[in-house]
C-alpha positions as CSV (number, residue, x, y, z in Angstrom):
1,M,0.2,0.2,-0.1
2,R,2.7,2.4,0.8
3,K,4.5,2.1,-3.0
4,I,1.1,2.8,-4.4
5,T,0.5,5.8,-2.4
6,T,3.9,6.7,-3.2
7,L,3.5,6.4,-7.2
8,S,0.3,8.1,-6.8
9,V,1.9,11.1,-4.9
10,I,4.6,11.2,-7.5
11,L,1.9,10.9,-10.6
12,L,-0.2,13.6,-9.1
13,C,3.2,16.1,-8.8
14,G,4.1,15.5,-12.0
15,L,0.5,16.5,-13.2
16,I,0.7,19.4,-11.5
17,K,4.1,19.9,-12.7
18,A,3.1,19.8,-16.2
19,Q,0.5,22.9,-15.9
20,Y,1.8,26.0,-17.8
21,C,1.4,29.5,-16.2
22,T,-1.0,32.1,-18.5
23,P,0.2,35.7,-18.6
24,A,-2.5,38.7,-17.9
25,F,-2.9,41.7,-19.9
26,Q,-4.6,44.7,-18.7
27,Y,-6.7,45.5,-21.4
28,G,-7.3,42.0,-22.9
29,A,-6.6,41.2,-26.5
30,G,-8.7,43.5,-28.7
31,S,-7.1,44.6,-31.7
32,N,-3.9,43.4,-30.8
33,M,-3.8,39.5,-31.6
34,I,-2.0,37.4,-32.7
35,S,-3.2,36.7,-36.8
36,N,-0.6,34.2,-38.0
37,V,2.0,32.1,-36.8
38,A,4.3,30.4,-40.0
39,F,6.9,28.0,-37.9
40,G,8.1,24.8,-39.7
41,S,5.0,23.1,-40.9
42,I,2.9,25.2,-38.6
43,N,1.3,28.1,-40.7
44,N,-1.5,29.3,-38.7
45,P,-3.9,31.9,-39.1
46,S,-6.1,33.0,-36.5
47,S,-8.9,35.2,-35.9
48,T,-8.8,39.0,-36.4
49,N,-12.2,40.1,-34.6
50,S,-11.5,42.1,-31.9
51,S,-14.8,41.5,-30.0
52,T,-14.1,37.4,-29.8
53,T,-10.8,37.0,-29.4
54,Q,-9.4,35.8,-26.5
55,E,-6.2,36.6,-24.7
56,Y,-5.2,32.8,-24.8
57,E,-5.4,30.1,-27.2
58,D,-4.5,26.9,-27.1
59,F,-3.1,25.7,-30.5
60,T,-1.4,22.8,-28.3
61,S,-3.2,20.5,-31.7
62,L,-0.7,22.0,-34.4
63,S,2.7,20.9,-34.1
64,T,6.0,20.7,-36.3
65,D,9.1,18.9,-36.5
66,L,12.3,20.2,-35.8
67,V,16.3,18.5,-35.6
68,A,18.3,19.6,-32.7
69,G,21.1,21.8,-33.7
70,N,19.3,23.0,-36.9
71,T,18.1,27.0,-37.4
72,Y,14.4,27.5,-38.5
73,P,12.5,30.7,-39.2
74,I,9.5,32.1,-37.9
75,S,7.4,34.9,-39.0
76,I,4.9,36.3,-36.5
77,K,1.9,38.6,-38.0
78,G,-0.5,40.8,-36.1
79,P,-2.2,44.0,-35.8
80,S,-1.3,46.4,-32.9
81,S,-3.8,49.4,-32.2
82,T,-1.8,52.9,-31.6
83,F,1.1,51.4,-29.8
84,P,3.8,48.8,-31.3
85,S,4.1,45.4,-30.1
86,D,6.9,43.4,-28.8
87,V,7.0,39.5,-29.9
88,M,8.5,36.7,-28.1
89,V,8.8,33.0,-28.4
90,Y,9.5,30.4,-25.8
91,I,10.0,27.1,-26.0
92,D,10.0,24.4,-22.8
93,F,13.4,22.3,-23.9
94,N,13.6,20.6,-20.8
95,A,9.8,19.8,-20.6
96,N,9.8,20.6,-16.7
97,G,6.6,22.9,-17.4
98,S,8.6,26.3,-17.4
99,F,9.4,28.5,-20.1
100,D,11.8,30.3,-17.3
101,D,15.3,28.2,-18.0
102,A,18.4,29.6,-20.1
103,G,17.9,29.4,-23.7
104,E,14.2,28.8,-23.8
105,S,13.1,32.6,-24.9
106,F,13.6,34.4,-28.1
107,Y,12.8,38.1,-28.7
108,I,11.4,38.2,-32.4
109,G,10.9,41.7,-33.1
110,R,8.7,44.4,-32.8
111,L,5.6,44.9,-35.1
112,E,4.9,48.6,-36.1
113,A,1.4,50.0,-35.1
114,A,-1.1,48.9,-37.9
115,N,-5.1,47.7,-38.0
116,P,-6.1,44.4,-38.9
117,A,-6.5,44.7,-42.0
118,N,-2.8,45.9,-42.6
119,A,-1.0,44.0,-40.1
120,F,2.8,43.7,-40.5
121,T,4.9,40.7,-40.5
122,I,8.0,40.2,-38.8
123,D,10.7,37.6,-39.6
124,S,13.5,35.8,-37.1
125,N,15.4,32.6,-36.9
126,I,15.2,30.3,-34.0
127,V,18.1,28.4,-33.2
128,I,17.2,24.4,-31.9
129,P,20.2,23.9,-29.1
130,A,22.4,21.0,-30.2
131,N,22.0,18.8,-26.9
132,V,18.3,19.1,-26.5
133,S,16.4,15.7,-25.5
134,G,14.4,14.7,-28.1
135,G,10.1,14.5,-27.4
136,S,6.9,16.8,-27.7
137,K,8.2,20.6,-26.5
138,R,5.5,23.1,-25.8
139,M,6.3,26.4,-27.5
140,R,4.2,29.8,-26.9
141,V,4.3,32.7,-29.0
142,L,3.1,36.1,-26.9
143,K,2.7,39.6,-28.2
144,N,2.6,43.0,-25.9
145,T,1.5,46.5,-26.6
146,N,5.0,48.3,-26.0
147,V,3.7,52.0,-24.7
148,A,7.2,53.4,-24.5
149,A,7.9,52.5,-28.3
150,Y,5.9,55.0,-29.6
151,S,7.9,57.6,-29.1
152,D,11.3,55.7,-28.3
153,P,12.1,52.8,-31.2
154,N,15.0,51.9,-29.0
155,A,12.5,51.2,-26.0
156,Q,13.1,47.9,-23.9
157,N,11.8,44.7,-24.7
158,S,8.1,45.3,-23.0
159,I,8.0,41.4,-22.5
160,S,10.0,40.2,-19.1
161,S,8.7,36.5,-19.0
162,A,6.2,34.0,-20.4
163,C,4.0,34.2,-17.4
164,D,4.0,38.4,-17.3
165,S,1.3,39.4,-14.9
166,G,1.8,43.0,-16.2
167,L,1.3,43.1,-19.8
168,R,-1.0,45.6,-21.5
169,A,-2.7,44.3,-24.3
170,G,-1.9,41.5,-26.6
171,Q,-2.3,37.8,-26.8
172,T,-0.6,34.6,-26.3
173,E,-0.7,30.9,-28.3
174,D,0.6,27.2,-27.2
175,Y,1.8,25.6,-30.0
176,M,3.9,21.6,-29.9
177,V,7.1,20.8,-31.5
178,N,8.8,17.7,-31.7
179,I,12.6,17.6,-31.5
180,Q,14.4,15.0,-33.3
181,G,18.1,14.2,-32.3
182,N,20.5,16.3,-34.8
183,N,22.6,12.9,-36.4
184,T,25.1,15.1,-36.8
185,N,27.1,11.7,-37.6
186,N,24.8,10.3,-40.1
187,F,25.7,13.4,-42.7
188,P,24.2,13.9,-45.0
189,F,20.7,13.2,-43.1
190,P,18.5,14.8,-43.1
191,Y,19.1,14.6,-46.8
192,C,18.9,12.1,-49.3
193,G,22.4,10.3,-49.8
194,A,23.9,8.1,-52.7
195,E,21.9,5.0,-51.2
196,G,20.7,4.5,-55.3
197,V,24.0,4.2,-57.0
198,T,24.7,0.7,-58.3
199,S,28.3,1.9,-60.6
200,L,30.5,4.2,-58.9
201,T,33.3,6.5,-60.4
202,V,33.7,9.7,-58.6
203,S,34.8,12.5,-60.8
204,E,35.6,15.6,-58.2
205,I,34.7,19.1,-58.0
206,T,37.4,21.0,-57.0
207,R,36.7,24.1,-57.0
208,V,33.6,26.3,-55.9
209,E,33.2,29.7,-55.9
210,F,30.1,31.8,-55.0
211,A,28.7,34.6,-52.8
212,G,31.9,35.7,-51.9
213,A,33.7,32.0,-50.3
214,E,35.5,29.9,-51.9
215,N,36.4,25.9,-51.6
216,D,39.0,24.0,-52.7
217,S,39.3,20.1,-52.5
218,P,41.9,17.9,-54.1
219,I,42.4,15.4,-56.9
220,D,43.8,12.5,-54.3
221,G,41.6,9.6,-55.5
222,S,40.1,9.5,-51.9
223,S,37.2,11.4,-52.0
224,A,33.5,10.6,-50.8
225,V,31.0,10.9,-53.9
226,I,28.8,13.4,-51.5
227,E,31.3,15.6,-49.3
228,D,30.6,17.3,-46.4
229,F,31.1,21.1,-46.5
230,T,28.1,22.3,-44.6
231,G,31.0,24.2,-42.8
232,T,31.1,26.7,-45.3
233,V,28.1,29.1,-45.1
234,F,27.4,30.8,-48.1
235,N,25.8,34.3,-47.2
236,V,23.1,35.9,-49.6
237,S,20.3,38.2,-49.4
238,R,16.4,37.7,-51.1
239,G,16.1,38.7,-54.3
240,N,19.7,39.0,-55.0
241,G,21.7,37.4,-57.8
242,Y,25.2,35.9,-57.2
243,P,27.7,34.7,-59.8
244,I,28.8,30.6,-59.1
245,T,31.8,29.3,-60.7
246,V,32.5,25.3,-60.6
247,T,36.0,23.8,-61.5
248,G,36.4,19.9,-61.8
249,G,37.3,16.8,-63.8
250,T,35.0,15.1,-66.7
251,H,37.1,12.0,-66.6
252,G,37.1,12.7,-70.8
253,Q,33.3,13.1,-71.1
254,T,31.6,15.9,-73.1
255,T,28.5,16.0,-71.3
256,V,29.3,16.9,-68.0
257,S,26.5,18.9,-66.2
258,A,26.2,21.1,-63.0
259,Y,23.7,21.9,-61.1
260,A,22.9,23.5,-57.8
261,Y,20.0,22.9,-55.4
262,I,18.8,24.8,-52.3
263,D,16.5,23.5,-50.1
264,F,14.5,27.3,-49.9
265,N,11.3,26.1,-48.1
266,H,13.1,23.9,-45.4
267,N,11.3,21.2,-46.0
268,N,15.0,18.6,-45.9
269,Q,14.5,17.7,-49.6
270,F,15.5,19.2,-52.9
271,D,12.3,20.2,-55.0
272,A,11.7,20.7,-58.4
273,D,11.5,24.4,-58.3
274,E,14.8,24.5,-56.4
275,K,17.3,23.5,-59.0
276,F,19.3,25.7,-60.9
277,N,21.2,24.6,-64.2
278,L,24.7,25.9,-64.4
279,G,25.5,24.3,-67.4
280,Y,28.1,22.2,-69.2
281,L,32.2,22.0,-68.3
282,D,34.4,22.0,-70.8
283,N,35.6,18.8,-71.7
284,S,39.4,17.9,-69.5
285,N,40.8,15.1,-67.9
286,P,41.4,15.7,-63.9
287,V,45.2,16.3,-63.7
288,S,46.6,16.7,-60.1
289,G,47.8,20.4,-59.9
290,H,46.5,21.1,-63.0
291,E,42.8,23.1,-63.5
292,S,40.0,21.0,-64.8
293,G,36.9,22.1,-67.0
294,I,34.9,24.9,-65.9
295,T,31.6,26.3,-65.8
296,S,29.9,29.6,-64.6
297,E,26.6,31.0,-64.0
298,T,24.1,33.3,-61.4
299,I,22.1,31.8,-58.7
300,T,19.4,34.2,-57.9
301,I,17.8,34.1,-54.3
302,P,13.8,34.1,-54.3
303,A,12.1,36.9,-52.6
304,G,9.6,34.6,-51.0
305,A,12.6,32.1,-49.7
306,L,12.6,31.3,-46.1
307,L,15.2,32.9,-43.9
308,G,18.0,31.2,-42.1
309,N,20.4,28.7,-43.0
310,T,19.7,25.7,-45.2
311,R,21.5,22.7,-47.2
312,F,22.9,23.8,-50.3
313,R,23.9,20.8,-52.7
314,L,26.2,21.0,-55.9
315,V,26.3,18.3,-58.0
316,K,28.5,17.7,-60.7
317,A,27.8,14.5,-63.0
318,Y,28.1,12.6,-66.5
319,E,24.5,12.9,-67.4
320,S,22.9,10.4,-69.7
321,S,19.5,9.5,-69.7
322,S,20.2,5.8,-70.5
323,W,22.1,5.4,-67.4
324,M,21.5,7.4,-64.3
325,G,18.5,9.5,-65.7
326,T,18.6,13.6,-66.0
327,L,20.4,15.6,-63.3
328,E,17.3,18.3,-63.1
329,N,14.7,15.5,-61.4
330,L,18.0,13.8,-59.3
331,P,20.0,15.7,-57.2
332,C,20.8,12.6,-55.4
333,P,23.4,10.1,-56.8
334,S,21.8,7.6,-58.3
335,G,22.2,4.6,-61.1
336,W,25.5,4.4,-62.9
337,F,26.8,7.3,-61.8
338,I,30.3,9.5,-62.7
339,G,30.8,12.7,-60.5
340,Q,30.6,13.8,-56.9
341,A,27.9,16.5,-54.9
342,E,29.2,18.8,-52.5
343,D,26.7,20.0,-49.6
344,Y,27.0,23.5,-48.0
345,T,25.6,25.7,-45.7
346,I,23.2,28.9,-47.6
347,N,22.4,31.3,-44.8
348,I,19.7,33.5,-46.4
349,Q,19.3,36.9,-45.4
350,P,16.7,39.6,-45.8
351,E,16.4,42.3,-49.1
352,T,19.7,44.3,-48.2
353,L,19.0,48.4,-47.8
354,S,22.0,50.7,-48.1
355,T,22.4,54.0,-48.6
356,T,25.2,54.3,-51.0
357,E,23.9,51.4,-53.6
358,V,24.9,53.6,-56.4
359,S,27.0,56.3,-57.3
360,R,25.6,59.5,-57.1
361,D,26.4,61.3,-60.1
362,K,24.2,64.0,-61.3
363,S,21.9,61.5,-63.1
364,T,20.6,60.3,-60.2
365,E,20.5,63.0,-58.0
366,V,17.1,62.5,-55.8
367,K,15.4,65.3,-53.2
368,I,12.6,64.1,-51.0
369,Y,10.8,67.1,-49.8
370,P,9.5,67.9,-47.6
371,N,11.5,66.1,-45.2
372,P,11.0,65.6,-42.3
373,T,6.9,65.6,-43.1
374,S,3.6,65.3,-41.7
375,G,1.7,64.3,-44.7
376,N,2.6,64.0,-48.0
377,A,6.2,63.2,-49.9
378,T,7.4,64.4,-53.2
379,I,10.3,62.2,-54.8
380,R,11.9,65.0,-57.4
381,M,14.5,63.1,-59.7
382,K,15.6,64.3,-63.0
383,E,15.5,60.0,-64.1
384,E,12.0,58.4,-64.7
385,L,10.4,56.7,-61.4
386,E,9.6,53.2,-61.9
387,K,8.6,52.4,-58.6
388,Y,9.3,52.8,-55.1
389,E,9.4,51.2,-51.3
390,I,8.9,52.1,-47.9
391,Y,11.0,50.2,-45.0
392,T,11.1,50.5,-41.3
393,I,14.5,51.0,-40.1
394,S,14.4,47.3,-39.4
395,G,13.9,46.8,-42.6
396,Q,10.2,45.4,-42.7
397,K,8.5,46.6,-46.1
398,I,5.4,48.9,-45.0
399,S,4.1,50.2,-48.4
400,E,5.0,50.8,-52.2
401,G,3.8,52.4,-55.1
402,N,5.0,54.3,-58.3
403,S,3.8,57.8,-58.1
404,V,6.0,60.7,-57.3
405,I,3.6,61.7,-54.3
406,V,4.3,59.3,-51.5
407,N,1.6,59.0,-49.0
408,M,2.4,58.9,-45.4
409,N,-0.7,60.2,-43.3
410,T,-1.1,56.9,-41.9
411,F,2.7,56.5,-40.3
412,I,3.3,56.6,-37.0
413,P,6.3,59.3,-36.2
414,G,10.0,57.9,-36.8
415,T,12.5,57.4,-39.2
416,Y,11.9,55.2,-42.8
417,L,13.9,54.2,-45.7
418,I,12.6,54.7,-49.3
419,K,13.7,52.5,-52.0
420,I,13.9,54.2,-55.5
421,Q,14.3,52.7,-58.4
422,T,14.5,54.6,-61.8
423,K,13.1,53.4,-65.3
424,D,16.7,52.2,-66.1
425,K,17.1,50.0,-62.8
426,K,19.0,52.3,-60.7
427,I,19.0,52.2,-57.0
428,I,18.4,54.9,-54.5
429,T,17.8,54.7,-50.9
430,E,17.0,57.7,-49.0
431,K,15.4,58.4,-45.2
432,V,12.6,60.0,-44.5
433,I,11.0,61.3,-41.5
434,K,7.6,61.1,-40.4
435,K,7.0,63.6,-37.6
């Protein structure tokens, strides 16, 4: 009987410990709700009806699979009436019923004020610690209005904890994440390998130049069919094009192709729309110490690519439909394979804004007036305007148009960047202040 009683107490304590706290808002959710969460396979839109939205919503029936040690992009959308809103994410990695442990909180950013119909989205990345144990963990998304940020863009985060009882207005949503071990010794996990190869001749890739980084690998006769260079990171930005040059042997073949594959949607596979044809390497035999075949192309990063680290695979192979199928649909070495693949890491960042994107000759002189402005601003320039885009200082695009009159009446006071594109595709970025 004593053992049974003890076990009952332990079970009861475990149940009590698993109960998660709920933060409190002084003014409820109102028009300051979370309207969408996108993280992994979770893409959850929720109600923007201010009269029915609850302070806390339980979405723990929704989950996504994550791998320890990996980085995942997250996007949070939501309106914020009058005042900007801070957004935090918490993950109970050790499953102890609390979000207060070190490394379990992530500041996602600050949403600008907007009504539900024009709500903004903020993007960030969450790194899953490599030493986290596997299993299901609770994730909390917390949004709160920040009064101080109305007049001070550098105001401190208004959320002190996942159980903050002094919050002003906003919402809490809870989800689940399923964490798997990182399998760091099982490269190229979680991506496909060379399991389908029936006959293999390794014809090495000897040099790759891309996005300001270079990687050389020797012709030594002992290279693997898929080489692990994931420690080499290519840093790129959405919407930009980057030249790539691939050098390698061809073993006397005249139809050696090169393709690049990038997992833009982070689904741990290379989809048909994630490939880049890099062309043919000119015919040559690999000779140690001598340059081999070479090809060059440009890879453009889609504007909608998910942010953060993901896998980049380069495949060079003798391409014969009778032997191995076409490389266009075969990012994984298979069949009678003559060639090699190399895996890298690519870090996709938001579109880069700069106030010195073009040389300021007289033909690209731009004036924004009045500046500061309390309403409309006018773009005056010698060249013809193609379009403009307006960004917050943090890089959030909030408006665009093709008129020289820029309507800023609904903008909250602060500093913005206006990116101007001329008809001949020159880019100029200027600062404009809304009073």
